[in-house]
DRENLUMLUM-48670 format. One line per 2 residues: number of its first residue (from 1); their letters; for each residue x, y, z of C-alpha. Coordinates in Angstrom, 3 decimals, decimal comma. Each point is the difference from the previous one (the first is absolute). Layout:
BEGIN
NUM) A) X/Y/Z ~ ...
//
This chain:
BEGIN
1) XX) -9,182/-18,418/2,754 ~ -2,894/1,026/-2,231
3) XX) 2,310/1,942/-2,314 ~ 2,343/-2,983/-0,232
5) XX) -2,935/-2,161/-1,033 ~ -1,095/2,528/-2,641
7) XX) 3,533/0,243/-1,388 ~ 0,185/-3,779/-0,391
9) XX) -3,542/-0,582/-1,258 ~ -0,426/-1,187/-3,588
11) XX) -3,243/1,867/-0,721 ~ -0,690/3,182/1,940
13) XX) -2,530/1,399/-2,491 ~ -2,792/-1,902/1,717
15) XX) 0,682/1,789/3,283 ~ -1,433/3,270/-1,288
17) XX) 2,855/2,124/1,364 ~ 0,966/3,454/-1,195
19) XX) 2,731/2,520/0,771 ~ -1,784/1,593/2,944
21) XX) -0,407/-0,684/3,693 ~ -3,092/0,573/2,126
23) XX) 0,016/0,658/3,744 ~ -2,727/0,912/2,512
25) XX) -0,751/3,717/-0,002 ~ 0,615/0,197/3,755
27) XX) 3,401/-1,711/-0,202 ~ 2,765/2,393/1,185
29) XX) 1,894/-0,716/-3,215 ~ -3,121/0,827/-2,010
31) XX) -0,101/3,554/1,251 ~ -3,048/-0,405/2,266
33) XX) -1,645/2,796/-2,005 ~ -3,740/-0,294/0,505
35) XX) -0,807/3,283/-1,773 ~ 1,146/-0,870/-3,535
37) XX) -2,725/-1,084/-2,396 ~ 0,038/-3,068/-2,222
39) XX) 2,343/0,523/-2,961 ~ 2,060/2,663/1,790
41) XX) 3,506/-0,491/1,335 ~ 0,859/0,431/3,654
43) XX) 3,099/1,664/1,441 ~ 2,187/-3,056/-0,601
45) XX) -1,024/-0,425/-3,626 ~ -2,441/-2,857/0,515
47) XX) -3,079/0,041/-2,195 ~ -3,208/-0,302/2,013
49) XX) -2,119/-2,878/-1,301 ~ -3,550/-0,972/0,852
51) XX) -0,616/-1,003/3,583 ~ 2,717/0,003/2,616
53) XX) 2,929/-0,592/-2,395 ~ 2,792/2,084/-1,511
55) XX) 2,080/-1,107/-2,986 ~ 3,582/0,829/-0,948
57) XX) 1,337/-0,617/-3,491 ~ 3,382/-1,707/-0,034
59) XX) 0,627/1,533/-3,436 ~ -1,859/2,675/-1,935
61) XX) -3,553/-1,216/-0,662 ~ 0,959/-3,224/1,766
63) XX) -3,603/-0,987/0,667 ~ -0,503/-0,481/-3,744
65) XX) 3,141/-2,123/-0,510 ~ -0,522/-3,716/0,595
67) XX) 2,691/-2,198/1,544 ~ 1,145/-2,645/-2,497
69) XX) 2,735/-2,605/-0,131 ~ 2,119/2,518/-1,895
71) XX) -0,168/2,811/2,575 ~ -0,623/-1,920/3,246
73) XX) 3,557/0,467/1,269 ~ -0,235/3,762/-0,491
75) XX) -3,324/-0,086/1,871 ~ 1,519/-1,950/2,896
77) XX) 2,938/2,403/0,213 ~ -2,230/3,087/0,027
79) XX) -2,467/-1,462/2,510 ~ 2,859/-1,012/2,319
81) XX) 1,422/3,521/-0,242 ~ -3,414/1,445/0,811
83) XX) -0,477/-2,059/3,167 ~ 3,574/0,192/1,275
85) XX) 1,021/3,557/-0,958 ~ -2,681/2,252/-1,406
87) XX) -3,076/-0,830/2,099 ~ 1,807/0,799/3,231
89) XX) 2,173/2,810/-1,371 ~ -1,418/2,577/2,410
91) XX) 0,507/-2,230/3,060 ~ 3,447/-0,990/-1,269
93) XX) 0,968/3,655/-0,367 ~ -0,915/0,729/3,621
95) XX) 1,845/-3,128/1,167 ~ 3,127/1,016/-1,921
97) XX) -0,257/3,531/1,376 ~ -0,030/-1,364/3,553
99) XX) 2,957/-2,299/-0,656 ~ 2,033/2,768/-1,654
101) XX) -0,680/2,267/2,971 ~ 2,043/-2,444/2,077
103) XX) 2,390/-1,411/-2,607 ~ 1,046/2,363/-2,831
105) XX) -0,385/-1,455/-3,528 ~ 3,744/0,361/-0,613
107) XX) 0,716/-2,294/2,945 ~ -2,418/-2,646/-1,275
109) XX) 0,921/0,149/-3,678 ~ 3,196/-2,017/0,513
111) XX) -2,000/-3,084/1,067 ~ -2,164/-2,316/-2,072
113) XX) -3,150/-1,536/1,520 ~ 1,747/-3,122/1,320
115) XX) 2,866/1,946/1,549 ~ -2,404/2,405/1,708
117) XX) -2,043/-2,895/1,404 ~ 3,183/-1,591/1,375
119) XX) 1,105/3,292/1,565 ~ -3,368/0,720/1,631
121) XX) -1,197/-3,503/0,867 ~ 3,153/-2,091/0,263
123) XX) 0,839/-3,405/-1,453 ~ -2,646/-2,710/-0,179
125) XX) 2,414/-2,900/0,489 ~ 1,364/-0,649/3,492
127) XX) 3,632/-1,138/-0,292 ~ 0,746/-2,205/3,018
129) XX) 3,785/0,224/-0,533 ~ -0,139/3,814/0,034
131) XX) -2,273/-0,112/3,056 ~ 2,475/-2,262/1,827
133) XX) 3,010/2,143/-0,982 ~ -1,529/3,134/1,531
135) XX) -1,434/-1,411/3,220 ~ 1,173/0,708/3,544
137) XX) -0,528/-2,194/3,058 ~ -0,743/0,877/3,583
139) XX) -0,443/-1,717/3,344 ~ 0,923/-3,674/0,075
141) XX) 0,568/0,110/-3,761 ~ 2,640/2,753/0,100
143) XX) 3,050/-2,140/0,807 ~ -0,497/-2,772/-2,556
145) XX) -1,994/2,014/-2,526 ~ -0,886/-1,949/-3,133
147) XX) 1,630/-3,103/1,481 ~ -2,528/-0,303/2,820
149) XX) -2,213/-3,097/-0,555 ~ -3,249/2,010/0,227
151) XX) 1,308/2,575/-2,475 ~ 1,007/-2,789/-2,392
153) XX) -3,535/-1,377/0,243 ~ -1,398/3,475/-0,636
155) XX) 1,859/0,458/-3,299 ~ -0,676/-3,597/-0,971
157) XX) -3,728/0,597/0,514 ~ 0,076/3,227/-2,033
159) XX) 1,581/-1,796/-2,949 ~ -2,865/-2,498/-0,066
161) XX) -2,699/2,699/-0,118 ~ -1,679/1,107/-3,202
163) XX) 0,619/3,532/-1,266 ~ -3,455/1,014/1,234
165) XX) 0,634/-1,321/3,517 ~ 3,422/1,664/0,138
167) XX) -1,685/3,298/-0,812 ~ -2,559/-0,635/2,757
169) XX) 2,737/-0,715/2,499 ~ 1,934/3,078/-1,077
171) XX) -3,130/2,099/0,551 ~ -0,467/-1,566/3,415
173) XX) 3,584/0,919/0,932 ~ 0,389/3,424/-1,612
175) XX) -3,477/1,264/-0,910 ~ 0,738/-0,202/-3,732
177) XX) -0,398/-2,969/-2,344 ~ 2,702/1,312/-2,344
179) XX) 3,744/0,495/0,244 ~ 1,525/3,480/-0,597
181) XX) 1,453/0,445/-3,482 ~ 3,527/-0,136/1,477
183) XX) -0,716/-3,221/1,865 ~ -0,115/-0,839/3,697
185) XX) 2,926/2,293/0,772 ~ -2,371/2,915/-0,654
187) XX) -2,703/-0,997/2,505 ~ -1,217/2,982/2,008
189) XX) -1,577/0,346/3,413 ~ -3,075/2,084/0,745
191) XX) 1,991/3,240/0,346 ~ 1,648/-0,357/-3,428
193) XX) 3,416/-1,098/1,241 ~ 1,599/-3,113/-1,431
195) XX) -0,588/-3,017/2,201 ~ 1,120/-3,520/-0,857
197) XX) -2,273/-2,941/0,637 ~ 0,590/-1,454/3,451
199) XX) -0,865/-3,354/1,576 ~ -0,326/0,213/3,780
201) XX) -0,144/-3,102/2,194 ~ -3,048/-0,594/2,154
203) XX) -0,252/-2,480/2,905 ~ -2,007/-2,983/-1,152
205) XX) -2,158/0,025/3,125 ~ -1,021/3,629/-0,643
207) XX) -1,561/-0,371/-3,454 ~ -0,313/-2,875/-2,448
209) XX) -0,404/2,096/-3,130 ~ 2,211/2,663/-1,637
211) XX) -0,740/3,582/0,984 ~ 0,735/2,885/-2,383
213) XX) 0,918/3,648/0,548 ~ -0,580/1,502/-3,425
215) XX) 1,158/3,498/0,960 ~ 3,485/-1,386/0,602
217) XX) 0,110/-2,875/-2,553 ~ 0,404/-2,467/2,843
219) XX) -1,465/-3,393/0,751 ~ 0,102/-1,712/3,385
221) XX) 0,629/-3,673/-0,717 ~ -0,534/-2,502/2,828
223) XX) 2,807/-2,420/0,830 ~ -1,685/-2,963/-1,646
225) XX) 1,169/-3,522/0,796 ~ -0,535/-1,389/-3,510
227) XX) -0,439/1,011/-3,628 ~ -3,541/-1,398/-0,019
229) XX) -0,940/2,270/2,913 ~ 1,375/3,085/-1,773
231) XX) -1,725/-0,956/-3,244 ~ -3,318/-0,388/1,844
233) XX) 0,425/3,455/1,531 ~ 0,623/1,564/-3,417
235) XX) -3,076/-1,726/-1,445 ~ -2,154/1,544/2,703
237) XX) 1,410/3,456/-0,747 ~ -0,594/-0,394/-3,751
239) XX) -3,527/-1,321/0,535 ~ -0,910/2,968/2,226
241) XX) 1,063/2,519/-2,687 ~ 0,950/2,367/2,810
243) XX) 1,980/3,154/-0,636 ~ 2,050/-0,424/3,135
245) XX) -0,419/3,496/1,443 ~ 0,892/0,238/3,697
247) XX) 0,944/2,756/2,399 ~ 3,502/0,378/1,461
//
């Protein structure tokens, strides 16, 4: 946000900026070298200044180059690169080494950042039609399936929810707020086997609220007598922000 402001400012000369960045000497990204004297450079190339500060030039002799309206965009680009890439290069190297120990670089190179996020984390949007198409029914709901009045109310209620509340409900039912990259047909149970989402009937006198079994992607849905009653039960579940873990 600060860099965006600098890039858009009409007069940056008055800010007194130069092509260097100062960080506390004890900051992990500053090298934490307490033995170097003022004017010397520590192991990471930071110049030790007076007091508890180290300075890194963004360009050669950057501390003597003022930031002006003419070079402010170059300054913003270099400072962004410093904070995002260079300052944490050592930590980033160790992180990459750990990732590559599990997933070889050749296997990851075929994906861009968005594709890798989708593969690892799943889709953000919960598609109700896809959810409905890959749902099984059990108990009293088995015979009539999606045509059972309570099941119709269930899908009707889901379509009225916001994206955020759908994700909450999905997490309550399955333990994950995101859908697998291949959709609901790729839902897995706790042992890694594919397991479709299942709605199991529950006697209304036994429990008034839905009960989830996240290990098996199953929700026990009471045999409600009205849409309003089902909707009230879902609101309680969403307000509790429960994960739905139970033991079978």
